[in-house]
C-alpha positions as CSV (number, residue, x, y, z in Angstrom):
1,M,-4.5,-20.8,2.6
2,S,-5.8,-23.6,4.7
3,E,-9.2,-23.6,5.9
4,A,-10.6,-23.6,9.4
5,G,-13.1,-25.6,9.5
6,D,-16.3,-26.3,7.2
7,V,-17.5,-22.6,7.6
8,H,-17.1,-20.3,5.0
9,R,-15.1,-16.9,6.5
10,A,-14.8,-13.4,5.0
11,G,-13.3,-9.9,6.1
12,H,-11.9,-7.2,5.8
13,V,-8.6,-6.8,7.0
14,A,-6.8,-3.3,7.6
15,I,-2.7,-3.2,7.2
16,V,-1.5,-0.5,9.7
17,G,2.2,0.7,10.7
18,R,3.9,3.8,10.3
19,P,6.1,4.8,7.4
20,S,8.6,2.5,5.8
21,V,7.7,-0.9,7.7
22,G,6.8,-2.7,4.5
23,K,2.7,-2.3,4.5
24,S,2.6,-2.4,0.9
25,T,4.8,-5.2,0.2
26,L,3.3,-7.6,2.8
27,M,-0.3,-7.2,1.0
28,N,1.3,-7.7,-2.1
29,A,2.9,-10.7,-1.2
30,L,0.0,-12.0,0.7
31,V,-2.2,-11.7,-2.5
32,G,0.2,-12.7,-4.6
33,E,-0.3,-9.8,-7.3
34,K,2.0,-6.6,-7.5
35,L,-1.7,-4.1,-6.6
36,S,-0.1,-1.6,-4.2
37,I,3.0,0.4,-4.9
38,T,6.3,0.2,-3.2
39,S,9.7,1.9,-2.7
40,K,12.7,2.5,-0.4
41,K,10.9,5.9,0.4
42,P,8.4,6.3,3.4
43,Q,4.8,7.8,2.5
44,T,4.6,6.1,-1.0
45,T,1.5,5.0,-0.2
46,R,-1.2,7.7,-0.4
47,Y,-4.8,5.9,-1.0
48,R,-6.7,2.8,0.5
49,I,-6.7,0.3,-1.7
50,V,-8.0,-3.4,-1.1
51,G,-6.2,-6.3,-2.3
52,I,-8.4,-9.9,-2.4
53,E,-7.5,-13.5,-2.0
54,T,-10.0,-16.1,-2.4
55,T,-10.4,-19.4,-1.8
56,A,-13.3,-22.1,-2.0
57,K,-13.6,-21.7,1.8
58,A,-12.4,-18.1,2.6
59,Q,-11.9,-14.7,1.8
60,I,-9.4,-12.0,3.0
61,A,-9.7,-8.5,2.0
62,Y,-6.7,-7.0,3.0
63,V,-6.8,-3.2,2.9
64,D,-3.2,-1.3,2.5
65,T,-3.6,2.1,4.1
66,P,-0.8,4.7,4.1
67,G,1.9,5.3,6.6
68,F,0.6,6.9,9.8
69,Q,2.0,10.1,9.9
70,T,3.1,12.1,13.1
71,R,6.0,14.1,12.4
72,H,5.1,16.6,9.1
73,R,1.8,18.2,9.0
74,S,0.3,19.1,5.6
75,A,-3.1,19.2,4.0
76,L,-2.0,15.4,2.3
77,N,-0.7,14.2,5.5
78,D,-3.8,15.1,7.5
79,R,-6.2,13.5,4.5
80,L,-3.6,10.0,4.5
81,N,-3.7,9.9,8.3
82,R,-7.3,10.2,8.0
83,A,-7.8,7.3,5.7
84,V,-6.1,5.5,8.3
85,R,-8.6,6.0,10.9
86,E,-11.2,5.4,8.6
87,A,-9.7,1.9,7.6
88,L,-9.3,1.2,11.2
89,A,-13.2,1.8,11.7
90,D,-14.5,-0.4,9.3
91,V,-13.0,-3.9,9.4
92,D,-13.0,-7.1,11.0
93,V,-9.1,-7.5,12.0
94,V,-6.4,-5.5,12.1
95,V,-2.4,-6.3,11.3
96,F,-0.4,-4.1,12.9
97,V,3.0,-4.0,10.9
98,L,6.3,-3.1,12.8
99,D,9.5,-3.3,11.8
100,A,11.6,-6.2,13.7
101,A,15.1,-4.0,13.8
102,R,13.5,-1.7,16.4
103,V,9.8,-0.2,17.9
104,T,10.1,3.5,17.5
105,A,7.9,6.4,18.8
106,A,5.6,6.7,16.0
107,D,5.2,3.0,16.0
108,R,3.6,3.7,19.4
109,A,1.9,6.6,18.2
110,V,0.2,4.1,16.1
111,V,-0.7,1.8,18.8
112,G,-2.8,4.4,20.1
113,L,-5.1,4.3,17.1
114,L,-5.6,0.3,17.8
115,P,-9.1,-0.7,18.3
116,V,-9.7,-2.4,21.2
117,E,-12.8,-4.0,20.3
118,R,-11.1,-5.9,17.1
119,P,-8.7,-8.4,17.1
120,V,-4.8,-7.0,16.3
121,V,-2.4,-9.5,15.0
122,A,1.4,-7.8,15.2
123,A,3.3,-8.4,12.0
124,V,7.1,-8.2,13.2
125,N,8.4,-7.5,9.7
126,K,12.2,-7.9,7.9
127,I,13.3,-10.6,10.1
128,D,15.4,-11.5,7.3
129,L,17.3,-8.1,7.7
130,L,18.0,-8.7,11.3
131,P,22.3,-9.3,11.5
132,D,21.5,-11.1,15.2
133,K,18.4,-13.1,15.1
134,G,18.6,-13.6,19.0
135,V,17.0,-10.0,19.7
136,L,13.9,-11.4,17.9
137,L,12.3,-13.3,21.0
138,P,13.3,-9.9,23.0
139,R,11.9,-7.7,20.4
140,M,8.7,-9.7,20.3
141,A,8.2,-9.6,24.3
142,E,9.0,-5.9,23.9
143,I,6.0,-5.5,21.2
144,A,3.6,-7.6,23.7
145,Q,3.5,-4.9,26.5
146,L,2.5,-2.1,23.6
147,F,-0.9,-3.8,23.6
148,A,-3.3,-7.0,23.6
149,F,-2.3,-8.2,20.5
150,A,-4.6,-11.6,19.4
151,A,-0.9,-12.8,18.1
152,I,2.3,-11.5,17.2
153,V,3.8,-13.0,14.2
154,P,7.4,-12.9,12.8
155,V,7.8,-12.4,9.2
156,S,9.4,-11.3,6.1
157,A,7.1,-10.1,3.4
158,E,10.0,-9.6,0.9
159,R,11.1,-13.0,1.1
160,G,7.4,-14.7,2.1
161,T,8.7,-15.8,5.6
162,Q,5.8,-17.3,7.9
163,L,3.4,-15.8,5.7
164,S,1.2,-19.1,6.0
165,A,1.3,-18.4,10.0
166,L,0.1,-14.7,9.4
167,R,-2.6,-15.7,7.5
168,E,-4.1,-18.6,9.6
169,E,-3.8,-15.9,12.3
170,I,-6.0,-13.4,10.5
171,L,-8.4,-16.4,9.1
172,A,-9.2,-18.1,12.4
173,R,-10.2,-14.1,13.6
174,L,-12.7,-13.8,10.6
175,P,-16.3,-13.9,11.0
176,E,-18.7,-16.5,9.0
177,S,-19.5,-14.8,5.9
178,P,-20.2,-15.6,2.2
179,P,-17.6,-13.9,-0.1
180,L,-17.6,-9.9,0.0
181,Y,-17.0,-10.0,-3.7
182,P,-16.5,-11.7,-6.8
183,D,-14.3,-14.8,-7.1
184,D,-11.9,-13.3,-9.7
185,D,-11.6,-10.2,-8.3
186,M,-8.3,-9.1,-6.9
187,T,-8.9,-5.3,-5.6
188,D,-11.6,-3.0,-5.6
189,R,-9.3,-0.6,-7.7
190,D,-10.1,0.0,-11.6
191,E,-7.5,-0.4,-14.2
192,R,-7.3,3.3,-14.4
193,F,-6.5,3.9,-10.8
194,L,-4.0,1.4,-11.0
195,A,-2.3,3.0,-14.1
196,A,-1.7,6.3,-12.3
197,E,-0.2,4.4,-9.4
198,F,2.2,2.6,-11.5
199,I,3.3,6.0,-13.0
200,R,3.5,7.2,-9.2
201,E,5.7,4.3,-8.1
202,K,8.6,4.6,-10.6
203,I,8.5,8.6,-10.0
204,F,9.1,7.7,-6.6
205,R,12.0,4.8,-7.6
206,L,13.6,6.6,-10.1
207,L,14.4,10.3,-8.5
208,G,15.7,11.6,-5.4
209,D,14.0,12.8,-2.2
210,E,12.2,15.9,-2.7
211,V,10.3,15.9,-6.3
212,P,8.6,12.5,-5.9
213,Y,6.6,14.4,-2.7
214,A,5.3,17.1,-4.8
215,T,4.0,14.7,-7.7
216,T,0.2,13.5,-8.4
217,V,-0.5,11.8,-11.4
218,A,-4.1,12.1,-13.3
219,I,-5.2,9.7,-16.0
220,D,-6.8,11.8,-18.9
221,A,-7.9,9.0,-21.0
222,F,-7.7,5.4,-20.9
223,T,-9.5,3.6,-23.7
224,L,-9.4,-0.1,-24.8
225,E,-9.2,-1.3,-28.5
226,G,-9.4,-4.9,-28.1
227,A,-6.4,-6.4,-26.1
228,L,-4.7,-3.1,-26.5
229,R,-4.9,0.0,-24.0
230,R,-4.1,3.3,-25.3
231,I,-3.4,5.6,-21.4
232,R,-2.8,9.3,-21.5
233,A,-1.9,10.5,-18.2
234,T,-0.1,13.7,-16.9
235,V,1.8,14.3,-13.8
236,Y,1.6,17.5,-11.8
237,V,4.3,19.3,-9.7
238,D,4.4,22.1,-7.7
239,K,7.5,23.8,-9.3
240,A,8.9,24.8,-12.9
241,S,12.3,23.4,-11.6
242,Q,10.6,20.2,-10.3
243,R,9.3,19.6,-14.2
244,A,12.9,19.5,-15.4
245,I,13.8,17.5,-13.1
246,L,11.5,15.1,-13.7
247,L,11.7,15.3,-17.7
248,G,15.6,14.7,-17.6
249,E,18.0,16.1,-20.5
250,G,15.6,15.6,-23.5
251,G,13.1,14.1,-21.6
252,S,15.1,11.0,-21.0
253,R,14.2,10.2,-17.4
254,M,10.3,10.9,-17.8
255,K,10.9,8.3,-20.7
256,A,12.1,5.7,-18.2
257,I,9.6,6.3,-15.6
258,A,7.0,5.9,-18.7
259,T,8.8,2.4,-19.9
260,Q,9.0,1.0,-16.5
261,A,5.6,1.7,-15.6
262,R,3.9,0.6,-19.1
263,Q,5.7,-2.9,-18.6
264,D,4.3,-3.6,-14.9
265,M,1.1,-2.5,-16.7
266,E,1.0,-5.1,-19.4
267,R,2.2,-7.4,-16.7
268,L,-0.9,-6.8,-14.7
269,F,-3.5,-6.2,-17.2
270,G,-2.3,-9.1,-19.7
271,G,-2.4,-7.1,-22.4
272,K,-0.2,-4.0,-24.5
273,V,-0.3,-0.7,-23.5
274,F,0.7,2.0,-25.2
275,L,1.2,5.3,-22.2
276,E,1.7,8.7,-23.3
277,V,2.8,11.2,-19.9
278,F,3.0,14.9,-20.1
279,V,4.3,16.8,-16.8
280,R,2.7,20.1,-15.8
281,V,2.8,22.6,-13.0
282,K,0.0,23.0,-11.2
283,R,1.2,25.2,-7.9
284,G,-0.2,24.4,-4.8
285,W,-2.2,21.2,-5.8
286,A,-2.0,19.6,-2.3
287,A,-2.4,22.8,-0.5
288,T,-6.1,22.4,0.1
289,D,-8.7,20.0,0.7
290,A,-10.1,21.5,-2.3
291,S,-7.5,20.5,-4.5
292,L,-6.6,17.3,-2.8
293,A,-10.0,16.5,-4.1
294,R,-9.9,16.8,-7.2
295,F,-7.0,14.2,-7.6
296,G,-8.9,11.8,-5.6
297,Y,-7.6,11.9,-1.8
């Protein structure tokens, strides 16, 4: 990150957009660590998570948010949409992420949420996937008509393209401020939270379209023994049939999920992890505000 003048700048930056535009991938790329889980399925992100980038002259706290859901109403999606609105109300800069391939009605719905009193930078993502790069300038012109954006930056979060340009646009609009977090913090979330998210990510990546959305993960025990972390987790599903799919024949699918999640934990935590994962049926876990609150939503 290059610096703007001799002042120190710091602030919170909300990353918002419809599902599947690459918000979490973008935050991970900007921070340089895998903090927010990703998959090709929409609505993978369910929690607000802050990823922190710190240098001698600046600190940017990126706030990754769930994709704003306009099609499917449920108690869970209502909570996720509320998290997006709350993030927009409490930040210094907003990054609105769009897919370079198209502007959709869902994008326009998110535009309706954007604050007019804060700078909003449009990040036009996935430019590497455009078969015809000639459509990029007309697409940016189309996006410019949607809102009074402070800047429009074409990027590829997956490839790291133009991220320095996006970072500069953000940095120029942050307030002068001392750091908001300790210099060595990467996120506002603890290892317990990250462990649950890594398990949930593998469920989204290794299963079909229905079961991941019917699951949530709770960490039952997290103990540190020297450099070894012992973690016991439970995956909750709505139905017995979903439990059978999640386990797989002889527990093979759950073993693959746990193995891949453990490997991600060890990379991020910097030490060995002993992970046990159980699967239990809890009907209606996502049906009411009270039950969702028990799982931290």
